[in-house]
C-alpha positions as CSV (number, residue, x, y, z in Angstrom):
1,X,162.1,266.6,79.5
2,X,159.7,267.9,76.9
3,X,160.1,271.6,76.1
4,X,156.4,272.2,77.1
5,X,157.2,270.9,80.6
6,X,160.3,273.0,80.9
7,X,158.4,276.1,79.7
8,X,155.7,275.5,82.3
9,X,158.5,275.5,85.0
10,X,160.0,278.6,83.5
11,X,156.6,280.4,83.4
12,X,156.3,279.8,87.1
13,X,159.7,281.5,87.7
14,X,159.3,284.5,85.4
15,X,157.1,287.3,86.9
16,X,154.2,288.6,84.9
17,X,156.1,291.9,84.6
18,X,158.8,289.9,82.7
19,X,156.6,288.7,79.9
20,X,159.0,290.0,77.3
21,X,161.7,287.8,78.8
22,X,159.4,284.8,78.8
23,X,158.4,285.5,75.1
24,X,162.1,285.7,74.2
25,X,162.7,282.3,75.9
26,X,159.8,280.7,74.0
27,X,161.0,282.2,70.7
28,X,164.6,281.0,71.3
29,X,163.4,277.4,72.0
30,X,161.4,277.7,68.8
31,X,164.3,278.8,66.6
32,X,166.7,276.4,68.2
33,X,168.9,279.0,70.0
34,X,168.0,277.4,73.3
35,X,167.9,273.7,73.9
36,X,166.5,271.8,76.9
37,X,169.1,270.8,79.5
38,X,171.0,267.6,78.8
39,X,170.4,266.6,82.4
40,X,167.4,267.5,84.6
41,X,167.8,270.7,86.6
42,X,166.5,271.2,90.0
43,X,164.0,274.1,90.5
44,X,166.7,275.9,92.4
45,X,169.2,275.6,89.6
46,X,166.5,276.7,87.1
47,X,165.5,279.6,89.3
48,X,169.1,280.9,89.5
49,X,169.5,280.6,85.7
50,X,166.2,282.5,85.2
51,X,167.1,285.2,87.8
52,X,170.4,285.8,86.0
53,X,168.6,286.1,82.6
54,X,166.0,288.5,84.1
55,X,168.8,291.0,85.1
56,X,169.3,292.1,81.5
57,X,167.1,293.1,78.6
58,X,166.2,290.0,76.5
59,X,168.9,289.9,73.9
60,X,170.9,287.3,72.0
61,X,173.7,287.7,74.5
62,X,171.4,287.1,77.5
63,X,169.8,284.2,75.7
64,X,173.3,282.8,75.2
65,X,174.0,283.1,78.9
66,X,170.8,281.3,79.7
67,X,171.5,278.7,77.2
68,X,174.9,277.9,78.7
69,X,173.2,277.7,82.1
70,X,170.5,275.3,80.8
71,X,172.9,273.1,78.8
72,X,176.7,273.7,79.3
73,X,177.4,271.4,76.4
74,X,175.7,273.8,73.9
75,X,178.3,276.2,72.2
76,X,176.3,279.5,72.3
């Protein structure tokens, strides 16, 4: 799945009040910290991963947690 498609799905799940979180996700894909899932995720799986990410301030640690949820094969 192209990153642009994944980001569009994520944008629908991140509330407007969480723009800093969304910006951190976009930045992390840009610098390679995050990678798209190796296998497609359902909207439910993606929603759970995003909800977990939104519980904390955007940080390298929370990006790592999100990365492991998106692609468990990625050693973050």
